[in-house]
C-alpha positions as a Python dict, from the first residue, in 0.01 Angstrom:
ca = {
    (1, 'M'): (0, 0, 0),
    (2, 'R'): (11, 251, 212),
    (3, 'I'): (-36, 186, 634),
    (4, 'V'): (-40, 450, 877),
    (5, 'H'): (70, 382, 1243),
    (6, 'V'): (-131, 618, 1505),
    (7, 'T'): (37, 562, 1811),
    (8, 'L'): (50, 784, 2152),
    (9, 'R'): (411, 854, 2161),
    (10, 'F'): (686, 798, 1943),
    (11, 'D'): (1053, 813, 1921),
    (12, 'A'): (1016, 758, 2358),
    (13, 'P'): (1113, 477, 2574),
    (14, 'G'): (851, 231, 2638),
    (15, 'G'): (728, -107, 2461),
    (16, 'V'): (461, -1, 2276),
    (17, 'E'): (738, 298, 2144),
    (18, 'T'): (952, -18, 2068),
    (19, 'N'): (698, -187, 1886),
    (20, 'V'): (583, 50, 1631),
    (21, 'R'): (955, 161, 1546),
    (22, 'E'): (1083, -137, 1517),
    (23, 'I'): (758, -232, 1263),
    (24, 'T'): (733, 38, 1097),
    (25, 'R'): (1112, 94, 996),
    (26, 'R'): (1090, -309, 862),
    (27, 'L'): (777, -242, 655),
    (28, 'R'): (922, 50, 570),
    (29, 'G'): (1256, -131, 466),
    (30, 'A'): (1055, -375, 245),
    (31, 'G'): (904, -94, 39),
    (32, 'E'): (601, -11, 169),
    (33, 'D'): (442, 356, 207),
    (34, 'V'): (433, 310, 617),
    (35, 'R'): (418, 639, 796),
    (36, 'V'): (339, 788, 1214),
    (37, 'F'): (108, 1023, 1408),
    (38, 'A'): (142, 1070, 1687),
    (39, 'S'): (94, 1333, 1976),
    (40, 'D'): (388, 1541, 2122),
    (41, 'L'): (386, 1385, 2363),
    (42, 'Y'): (717, 1283, 2490),
    (43, 'D'): (644, 1110, 2871),
    (44, 'E'): (328, 1037, 2986),
    (45, 'S'): (358, 1036, 3305),
    (46, 'G'): (442, 1369, 3391),
    (47, 'W'): (264, 1480, 3069),
    (48, 'D'): (548, 1613, 2945),
    (49, 'R'): (464, 1769, 2591),
    (50, 'R'): (747, 1868, 2332),
    (51, 'D'): (785, 2037, 1979),
    (52, 'Q'): (1125, 1935, 1886),
    (53, 'Y'): (1082, 1657, 1680),
    (54, 'A'): (1281, 1480, 1442),
    (55, 'P'): (1051, 1501, 1115),
    (56, 'E'): (1142, 1103, 1031),
    (57, 'V'): (1274, 819, 1262),
    (58, 'D'): (1421, 543, 1083),
    (59, 'G'): (1346, 691, 714),
    (60, 'V'): (980, 627, 852),
    (61, 'P'): (797, 1020, 822),
    (62, 'V'): (661, 1121, 1127),
    (63, 'R'): (332, 1389, 1180),
    (64, 'R'): (251, 1498, 1529),
    (65, 'F'): (-19, 1660, 1686),
    (66, 'P'): (-139, 1862, 2010),
    (67, 'V'): (-285, 1587, 2221),
    (68, 'R'): (-567, 1756, 2493),
    (69, 'K'): (-559, 1573, 2835),
    (70, 'R'): (-801, 1347, 2920),
    (71, 'L'): (-1146, 1450, 2883),
    (72, 'V'): (-1282, 1272, 3224),
    (73, 'P'): (-1020, 1212, 3495),
    (74, 'H'): (-880, 856, 3623),
    (75, 'L'): (-964, 800, 3284),
    (76, 'T'): (-686, 706, 2959),
    (77, 'L'): (-815, 904, 2708),
    (78, 'P'): (-633, 1175, 2574),
    (79, 'L'): (-775, 1276, 2196),
    (80, 'F'): (-538, 1444, 1909),
    (81, 'V'): (-681, 1783, 1808),
    (82, 'G'): (-637, 1710, 1349),
    (83, 'L'): (-607, 1357, 1373),
    (84, 'I'): (-982, 1263, 1250),
    (85, 'D'): (-896, 1488, 914),
    (86, 'A'): (-541, 1382, 869),
    (87, 'L'): (-653, 990, 865),
    (88, 'A'): (-931, 1099, 679),
    (89, 'E'): (-721, 1288, 398),
    (90, 'S'): (-455, 1097, 452),
    (91, 'G'): (-468, 801, 186),
    (92, 'A'): (-475, 538, 367),
    (93, 'D'): (-506, 182, 263),
    (94, 'V'): (-530, 18, 615),
    (95, 'I'): (-496, 226, 927),
    (96, 'H'): (-318, 24, 1236),
    (97, 'A'): (-369, 186, 1557),
    (98, 'H'): (-215, 122, 1930),
    (99, 'S'): (-358, 59, 2239),
    (100, 'H'): (-665, -3, 2444),
    (101, 'R'): (-874, 306, 2649),
    (102, 'Y'): (-694, 574, 2438),
    (103, 'G'): (-865, 833, 2284),
    (104, 'H'): (-653, 796, 1937),
    (105, 'V'): (-764, 427, 1813),
    (106, 'L'): (-1171, 535, 1927),
    (107, 'E'): (-1087, 841, 1632),
    (108, 'S'): (-917, 595, 1418),
    (109, 'A'): (-1244, 346, 1409),
    (110, 'A'): (-1427, 623, 1352),
    (111, 'V'): (-1234, 776, 1006),
    (112, 'A'): (-1202, 398, 938),
    (113, 'E'): (-1640, 345, 977),
    (114, 'R'): (-1706, 627, 831),
    (115, 'C'): (-1403, 628, 508),
    (116, 'R'): (-1393, 235, 456),
    (117, 'I'): (-1071, 220, 567),
    (118, 'P'): (-975, -169, 714),
    (119, 'L'): (-879, -115, 1057),
    (120, 'V'): (-628, -235, 1249),
    (121, 'V'): (-621, -254, 1631),
    (122, 'S'): (-273, -359, 1851),
    (123, 'T'): (-439, -413, 2197),
    (124, 'H'): (-102, -394, 2397),
    (125, 'Y'): (-318, -453, 2655),
    (126, 'H'): (-317, -437, 3071),
    (127, 'P'): (-578, -514, 3266),
    (128, 'A'): (-641, -356, 3621),
    (129, 'D'): (-368, -294, 3820),
    (130, 'R'): (-465, -523, 4157),
    (131, 'R'): (-380, -227, 4343),
    (132, 'E'): (-659, -17, 4210),
    (133, 'T'): (-990, 31, 4360),
    (134, 'P'): (-1267, -183, 4344),
    (135, 'W'): (-1477, 173, 4175),
    (136, 'K'): (-1168, 207, 3971),
    (137, 'R'): (-1170, -134, 3888),
    (138, 'G'): (-1532, -103, 3749),
    (139, 'L'): (-1479, 191, 3601),
    (140, 'L'): (-1202, 54, 3359),
    (141, 'R'): (-1414, -308, 3334),
    (142, 'I'): (-1693, -12, 3183),
    (143, 'Q'): (-1414, 78, 2932),
    (144, 'D'): (-1289, -262, 2815),
    (145, 'V'): (-1663, -314, 2717),
    (146, 'G'): (-1681, 39, 2563),
    (147, 'F'): (-1385, -23, 2311),
    (148, 'G'): (-1501, -364, 2267),
    (149, 'A'): (-1842, -289, 2122),
    (150, 'T'): (-1778, 8, 1900),
    (151, 'A'): (-1381, 37, 1841),
    (152, 'Y'): (-1313, -287, 1819),
    (153, 'R'): (-1666, -385, 1646),
    (154, 'V'): (-1486, -168, 1342),
    (155, 'A'): (-1178, -378, 1413),
    (156, 'R'): (-1081, -581, 1087),
    (157, 'A'): (-832, -734, 1321),
    (158, 'L'): (-704, -690, 1673),
    (159, 'V'): (-306, -827, 1693),
    (160, 'V'): (-213, -967, 2003),
    (161, 'E'): (94, -1057, 2133),
    (162, 'S'): (46, -1356, 2335),
    (163, 'E'): (-231, -1620, 2376),
    (164, 'T'): (-249, -1468, 2756),
    (165, 'E'): (-327, -1119, 2578),
    (166, 'A'): (-599, -1344, 2309),
    (167, 'R'): (-732, -1493, 2644),
    (168, 'L'): (-827, -1159, 2840),
    (169, 'V'): (-948, -951, 2462),
    (170, 'R'): (-1161, -1226, 2387),
    (171, 'E'): (-1382, -1186, 2737),
    (172, 'F'): (-1499, -803, 2598),
    (173, 'A'): (-1394, -806, 2200),
    (174, 'P'): (-1481, -984, 1917),
    (175, 'A'): (-1314, -1342, 1900),
    (176, 'D'): (-1319, -1404, 1552),
    (177, 'R'): (-1080, -1111, 1480),
    (178, 'I'): (-808, -1202, 1737),
    (179, 'R'): (-495, -1229, 1561),
    (180, 'V'): (-192, -1351, 1797),
    (181, 'I'): (119, -1176, 1699),
    (182, 'P'): (448, -1174, 1915),
    (183, 'P'): (675, -878, 1912),
    (184, 'G'): (1088, -959, 1860),
    (185, 'I'): (1418, -870, 1895),
    (186, 'D'): (1634, -733, 1641),
    (187, 'L'): (1877, -1072, 1645),
    (188, 'A'): (2126, -895, 1441),
    (189, 'E'): (2202, -626, 1692),
    (190, 'W'): (2310, -885, 1991),
    (191, 'A'): (2507, -1096, 1771),
    (192, 'S'): (2774, -842, 1748),
    (193, 'P'): (3036, -836, 1975),
    (194, 'E'): (3068, -687, 2268),
    (195, 'E'): (3122, -293, 2183),
    (196, 'G'): (3051, 11, 2488),
    (197, 'S'): (3090, 331, 2367),
    (198, 'A'): (3398, 551, 2457),
    (199, 'N'): (3158, 666, 2797),
    (200, 'P'): (3023, 356, 2940),
    (201, 'P'): (2808, 395, 3196),
    (202, 'S'): (2964, 273, 3572),
    (203, 'V'): (2817, 21, 3641),
    (204, 'P'): (2993, -301, 3939),
    (205, 'P'): (3171, -601, 3863),
    (206, 'E'): (2870, -817, 3907),
    (207, 'Y'): (2522, -672, 4023),
    (208, 'F'): (2176, -741, 3951),
    (209, 'L'): (1972, -551, 3666),
    (210, 'F'): (1640, -386, 3647),
    (211, 'V'): (1547, -227, 3295),
    (212, 'G'): (1183, -62, 3249),
    (213, 'R'): (1072, 246, 3393),
    (214, 'V'): (1087, 301, 3762),
    (215, 'A'): (716, 326, 3761),
    (216, 'P'): (417, 206, 4029),
    (217, 'N'): (320, -145, 3827),
    (218, 'K'): (681, -253, 3819),
    (219, 'G'): (703, -405, 4128),
    (220, 'L'): (1055, -275, 4226),
    (221, 'P'): (978, -222, 4646),
    (222, 'D'): (945, -573, 4617),
    (223, 'L'): (1263, -646, 4482),
    (224, 'V'): (1409, -351, 4699),
    (225, 'R'): (1269, -621, 4965),
    (226, 'A'): (1410, -934, 4832),
    (227, 'L'): (1794, -735, 4790),
    (228, 'A'): (1725, -688, 5215),
    (229, 'L'): (1669, -1051, 5270),
    (230, 'L'): (1979, -1157, 5059),
    (231, 'P'): (2265, -1303, 5272),
    (232, 'A'): (2579, -1032, 5243),
    (233, 'A'): (2720, -1313, 5034),
    (234, 'V'): (2512, -1402, 4822),
    (235, 'R'): (2360, -988, 4776),
    (236, 'R'): (2477, -819, 4429),
    (237, 'P'): (2392, -420, 4399),
    (238, 'L'): (2069, -323, 4218),
    (239, 'V'): (2121, -152, 3892),
    (240, 'L'): (1758, 0, 3757),
    (241, 'M'): (1809, 99, 3412),
    (242, 'G'): (1519, 335, 3270),
    (243, 'K'): (1351, 667, 3325),
    (244, 'D'): (1246, 714, 3654),
    (245, 'W'): (842, 733, 3717),
    (246, 'G'): (839, 941, 4031),
    (247, 'E'): (940, 610, 4213),
    (248, 'R'): (1300, 701, 4295),
    (249, 'A'): (1269, 954, 4563),
    (250, 'S'): (1034, 669, 4766),
    (251, 'L'): (1282, 342, 4626),
    (252, 'V'): (1559, 478, 4809),
    (253, 'E'): (1370, 549, 5150),
    (254, 'L'): (1241, 165, 5155),
    (255, 'A'): (1579, 133, 5035),
    (256, 'R'): (1743, 322, 5312),
    (257, 'R'): (1467, 160, 5601),
    (258, 'E'): (1591, -194, 5433),
    (259, 'G'): (1947, -123, 5520),
    (260, 'V'): (2027, -126, 5080),
    (261, 'A'): (2024, 254, 4997),
    (262, 'D'): (2381, 168, 4920),
    (263, 'S'): (2379, -141, 4654),
    (264, 'L'): (2154, 73, 4450),
    (265, 'V'): (2283, 213, 4092),
    (266, 'W'): (2068, 461, 3905),
    (267, 'L'): (2164, 477, 3550),
    (268, 'G'): (1866, 642, 3388),
    (269, 'H'): (1739, 634, 3086),
    (270, 'V'): (2037, 442, 2834),
    (271, 'P'): (1998, 571, 2483),
    (272, 'D'): (2337, 418, 2314),
    (273, 'R'): (2211, 43, 2263),
    (274, 'R'): (2671, -43, 2266),
    (275, 'D'): (2599, 37, 2567),
    (276, 'Y'): (2314, -30, 2692),
    (277, 'R'): (2365, -395, 2543),
    (278, 'T'): (2624, -409, 2749),
    (279, 'V'): (2488, -369, 3048),
    (280, 'V'): (2235, -610, 3002),
    (281, 'R'): (2532, -893, 2911),
    (282, 'R'): (2712, -818, 3202),
    (283, 'A'): (2414, -863, 3460),
    (284, 'T'): (2415, -1118, 3708),
    (285, 'A'): (2017, -1161, 3597),
    (286, 'L'): (1809, -924, 3442),
    (287, 'V'): (1482, -896, 3754),
    (288, 'L'): (1186, -797, 3617),
    (289, 'P'): (891, -811, 3928),
    (290, 'S'): (674, -655, 3774),
    (291, 'E'): (280, -643, 3868),
    (292, 'W'): (230, -713, 3470),
    (293, 'E'): (350, -769, 3165),
    (294, 'A'): (165, -777, 2801),
    (295, 'Y'): (505, -930, 2693),
    (296, 'G'): (803, -805, 2827),
    (297, 'L'): (1101, -690, 2558),
    (298, 'V'): (1282, -652, 2817),
    (299, 'L'): (1329, -1021, 2813),
    (300, 'L'): (1409, -1062, 2472),
    (301, 'D'): (1705, -875, 2505),
    (302, 'A'): (1818, -1094, 2811),
    (303, 'M'): (1765, -1404, 2699),
    (304, 'A'): (1959, -1278, 2347),
    (305, 'A'): (2229, -1186, 2593),
    (306, 'G'): (2339, -1494, 2737),
    (307, 'T'): (2176, -1340, 3038),
    (308, 'P'): (1991, -1534, 3357),
    (309, 'V'): (1631, -1434, 3391),
    (310, 'V'): (1397, -1391, 3695),
    (311, 'A'): (1017, -1258, 3665),
    (312, 'T'): (700, -1262, 3823),
    (313, 'A'): (503, -1529, 3676),
    (314, 'V'): (246, -1240, 3531),
    (315, 'G'): (92, -1206, 3194),
    (316, 'A'): (278, -1313, 2904),
    (317, 'V'): (595, -1385, 3104),
    (318, 'P'): (544, -1761, 3147),
    (319, 'E'): (480, -1789, 2833),
    (320, 'V'): (816, -1594, 2680),
    (321, 'L'): (995, -1789, 2948),
    (322, 'E'): (797, -2158, 2879),
    (323, 'G'): (701, -2195, 3188),
    (324, 'G'): (1024, -2202, 3361),
    (325, 'E'): (1267, -2361, 3142),
    (326, 'S'): (1430, -2041, 3009),
    (327, 'G'): (1413, -1854, 3283),
    (328, 'L'): (1340, -1886, 3691),
    (329, 'L'): (903, -1721, 3760),
    (330, 'V'): (816, -1645, 4089),
    (331, 'P'): (473, -1493, 4185),
    (332, 'Y'): (399, -1172, 4225),
    (333, 'G'): (399, -956, 4582),
    (334, 'E'): (642, -1207, 4719),
    (335, 'P'): (980, -1027, 4784),
    (336, 'A'): (1101, -1356, 5027),
    (337, 'R'): (994, -1600, 4725),
    (338, 'L'): (1209, -1322, 4489),
    (339, 'A'): (1514, -1348, 4726),
    (340, 'T'): (1508, -1694, 4683),
    (341, 'A'): (1537, -1711, 4271),
    (342, 'L'): (1792, -1430, 4337),
    (343, 'R'): (1986, -1713, 4576),
    (344, 'E'): (1981, -1971, 4353),
    (345, 'V'): (2100, -1739, 4041),
    (346, 'V'): (2416, -1691, 4204),
    (347, 'E'): (2449, -2016, 4371),
    (348, 'D'): (2382, -2306, 4095),
    (349, 'P'): (2532, -2201, 3784),
    (350, 'V'): (2472, -2460, 3702),
    (351, 'G'): (2131, -2500, 3682),
    (352, 'A'): (2135, -2072, 3521),
    (353, 'R'): (2340, -2180, 3282),
    (354, 'R'): (2116, -2472, 3111),
    (355, 'R'): (1819, -2211, 3158),
    (356, 'V'): (2041, -1969, 2971),
    (357, 'D'): (2073, -2205, 2702),
    (358, 'R'): (1786, -2284, 2636),
    (359, 'A'): (1663, -1941, 2678),
    (360, 'T'): (1892, -1834, 2332),
    (361, 'A'): (1747, -2141, 2139),
    (362, 'R'): (1349, -2007, 2196),
    (363, 'V'): (1466, -1584, 2116),
    (364, 'R'): (1653, -1715, 1777),
    (365, 'S'): (1287, -1756, 1691),
    (366, 'L'): (1185, -1425, 1784),
    (367, 'D'): (1291, -1134, 1505),
    (368, 'W'): (1131, -802, 1465),
    (369, 'S'): (1101, -949, 1063),
    (370, 'A'): (974, -1226, 1104),
    (371, 'S'): (667, -951, 1275),
    (372, 'A'): (671, -705, 984),
    (373, 'D'): (661, -1007, 795),
    (374, 'R'): (277, -1154, 933),
    (375, 'L'): (175, -815, 925),
    (376, 'R'): (209, -711, 585),
    (377, 'A'): (45, -1066, 534),
    (378, 'L'): (-221, -939, 742),
    (379, 'Y'): (-267, -576, 605),
    (380, 'R'): (-299, -750, 212),
    (381, 'E'): (-588, -1000, 386),
    (382, 'I'): (-805, -711, 534),
    (383, 'A'): (-729, -510, 203),
    (384, 'G'): (-822, -717, -16),
    (385, 'G'): (-508, -818, -163),
}
């Protein structure tokens, strides 16, 4: 079966990007004729377009298209130049498009309808940011409804990662086409012993860890404020591992005002997976203070590493952490509550170990191979066997 995955960015940091890469390489390994169509965009925040990409990633052929910047200001609608013709000529048995409110999803739906190719869309849905103006929130809602009435009416299946995402997408998309297929983790990778490279990242002996884009929706100002609220005996340095999406300067200034500037350690993006695993394993706690998380793949990494988790109760995070059984949950936007949870991890090691044991048991059922198998079955179902 020939399956074409269409995604904005590929072979770049990010949750959607990780999802597509892990799924496609497993589909390829299972004998499927899978390929990826992606734009030449590497970093969406800075509109960083590149031309030096490998033609294959993990054995999966990748075709790149020039991307045209969004046509309407404030709307996430970048379009691929040449994508429609390429999809029509691809011989695809199934088109699988990723993300919501993106032009390539509309382009994929147009080809699927015209050429009668079964379409799957993984929405990776993110509701309007709480900080947006009422006007912007209304505009985004119009987009939601527009996608529900166009691309999602064409799709044979809408893949969501959690029951929370299913409930939200059901508000504007055909409910009978929604399928919940959780993402996963490479359990074999985490089962290997700790083994860093010759030059591992420099981190303190003990530290709190944030992993992800240093971006406005990650709640990092609350984390800096929470760090400042901790007594000296409990406070640990905060290691930030991930690409800066324009927030570092303001966070440094905030830390300076709060008196914890010396507590921030910036690693940036760590491409070496051995080093990445070492940093996660050695953390006192992984902290995810986000405004929203469709799932939160870094939570699975911490759970597999045996690292305690503190996270905001947003999006699918309560589902992933079993309502607080596998990690501590706090409300978004409350630094004092976040500080209390961090203090509990340090001062109650017995409770932290109990949650870690529960998390370790839960993550065993969340392997990427299971996600890929469920998608293969879905492709055959919608393509008539």
